[in-house]
C-alpha positions in Angstrom: -9.7 -13.9 21.4 -9.5 -15.7 25.1 -6.7 -14.8 26.9 -6.1 -11.8 25.1 -6.9 -8.9 27.6 -6.3 -5.9 24.3 -6.1 -6.0 21.0 -6.0 -3.5 18.3 -7.7 -3.8 15.1 -7.3 -1.7 12.0 -10.0 -2.9 9.3 -9.4 -0.4 6.6 -5.5 -1.5 6.4 -6.3 -5.1 7.0 -8.4 -5.1 4.0 -6.6 -3.0 1.5 -3.4 -5.0 2.7 -5.3 -8.4 1.7 -6.5 -6.8 -1.6 -2.9 -5.3 -2.8 -1.8 -9.0 -1.6 -4.2 -10.2 -4.1 -3.2 -7.6 -6.6 0.6 -8.6 -6.6 -0.2 -12.3 -7.2 -2.3 -11.2 -10.0 0.5 -8.7 -11.4 3.0 -12.0 -10.9 0.8 -14.2 -12.6 0.6 -12.2 -15.5 4.3 -12.0 -16.2 4.9 -16.0 -16.0 2.0 -16.4 -18.5 3.7 -14.1 -20.3 7.0 -15.4 -19.8 5.7 -19.4 -20.5 3.9 -18.0 -23.7 7.1 -16.9 -25.0 9.7 -19.1 -23.3 11.4 -15.8 -21.8 12.4 -17.6 -18.2 15.1 -15.5 -17.2 15.2 -11.5 -17.7 12.8 -10.1 -20.5 14.3 -11.3 -24.0 13.4 -7.7 -25.5 10.1 -8.7 -25.0 8.5 -5.2 -24.7 5.5 -6.3 -23.3 7.4 -8.5 -20.2 9.6 -5.3 -19.2 5.9 -3.2 -19.2 4.3 -6.0 -17.1 7.4 -6.6 -14.7 8.0 -2.6 -14.4 4.0 -2.6 -12.9 4.8 -5.0 -10.7 8.0 -3.2 -9.6 6.4 0.1 -9.6 3.2 -1.6 -7.4 6.5 -2.9 -4.6 7.9 1.0 -4.2 4.8 2.5 -3.8 2.0 0.3 -1.9 4.4 -0.7 1.1 4.8 3.0 2.2 1.4 3.8 1.6 0.0 0.6 3.6 2.4 1.6 6.0 1.0 5.5 6.3 -2.6 4.4 5.9 -2.5 1.9 9.0 -0.7 4.9 11.2 -3.1 7.3 10.6 -6.1 4.8 11.4 -4.1 3.7 14.5 -4.3 7.5 15.4 -7.4 8.7 13.8 -9.4 5.4 14.0 -11.7 4.0 11.7 -13.6 6.0 9.0 -15.6 6.2 5.8 -13.1 8.4 4.2 -10.1 6.3 4.7 -12.3 3.4 3.2 -12.5 5.5 0.7 -8.4 6.2 0.7 -7.8 2.4 0.7 -9.9 1.8 -2.4 -8.7 4.4 -4.4 -5.4 2.6 -4.0 -6.6 -0.6 -5.0 -8.6 1.0 -8.0 -5.4 3.1 -9.4 -2.9 0.1 -8.9 -5.3 -2.1 -11.0 -5.5 1.1 -13.5 -2.2 1.2 -13.6 -1.6 -2.6 -14.5 -3.7 -2.1 -17.4 -2.6 1.2 -18.3 1.5 -0.6 -18.3 -0.3 -3.1 -21.4 -1.2 -0.2 -23.5 -4.6 1.7 -21.7 -2.6 5.1 -21.4 -5.6 6.5 -19.8 -5.2 3.6 -16.9 -1.6 4.3 -16.5 -2.4 8.3 -16.0 -5.4 7.3 -13.7 -3.3 4.8 -12.0 -0.3 7.6 -11.4 -2.6 9.7 -10.0 -4.9 8.0 -7.5 -1.3 6.6 -6.4 0.4 9.8 -5.7 -2.7 11.5 -4.3 -3.5 8.4 -1.6 0.4 9.0 -0.6 0.7 12.5 -0.6 -3.2 12.8 1.2 -2.0 10.4 3.9 1.5 11.7 4.5 -0.2 15.0 4.8 -2.8 14.2 7.0 -0.3 11.7 9.6 1.8 15.1 9.6 -0.8 17.2 10.9 -2.4 14.5 13.5 1.9 14.1 14.8 1.6 18.0 14.7 -2.0 18.3 16.9 -1.6 15.6 19.2 -1.7 15.7 23.1 1.5 13.6 23.8 0.4 10.6 26.1 1.4 10.8 29.4 4.3 9.1 30.4 5.8 7.1 33.4 9.5 7.4 34.1 10.3 4.7 36.0 14.2 4.8 37.4 16.7 1.8 38.5 19.2 1.8 40.7 19.2 3.4 44.2 17.7 6.4 45.0 19.5 9.6 45.1 
């Protein structure tokens, strides 16, 4: 990029966030299609399938943003690596499995929960480890005002 002397690119996080956005769109589309088919335009209308799909999307919205923040911070601190790509892929696979699991595929829900929790806890633990073992960056102190 011309004129930009320094640019940080986090390819794992960017790719994972893009995939997550597509999944979030898909989750919303599944809800919309069911709403139209069942003519339920507000609330859940007591429809169990609609409740499950709404919960799948809300569960996605509850966990994925925090995991993406952790992923970005770990990638920024430790760099891009093959294992980090695996963590991003595990999150995406887990969220897809969870959505199908909420439609009745019990194993998919369990796989989705496990992969989501493992990615979150693994990134959290590694982030804490990095923060405790990293060398502090040099700092410069600027004093404003008259010299003493």
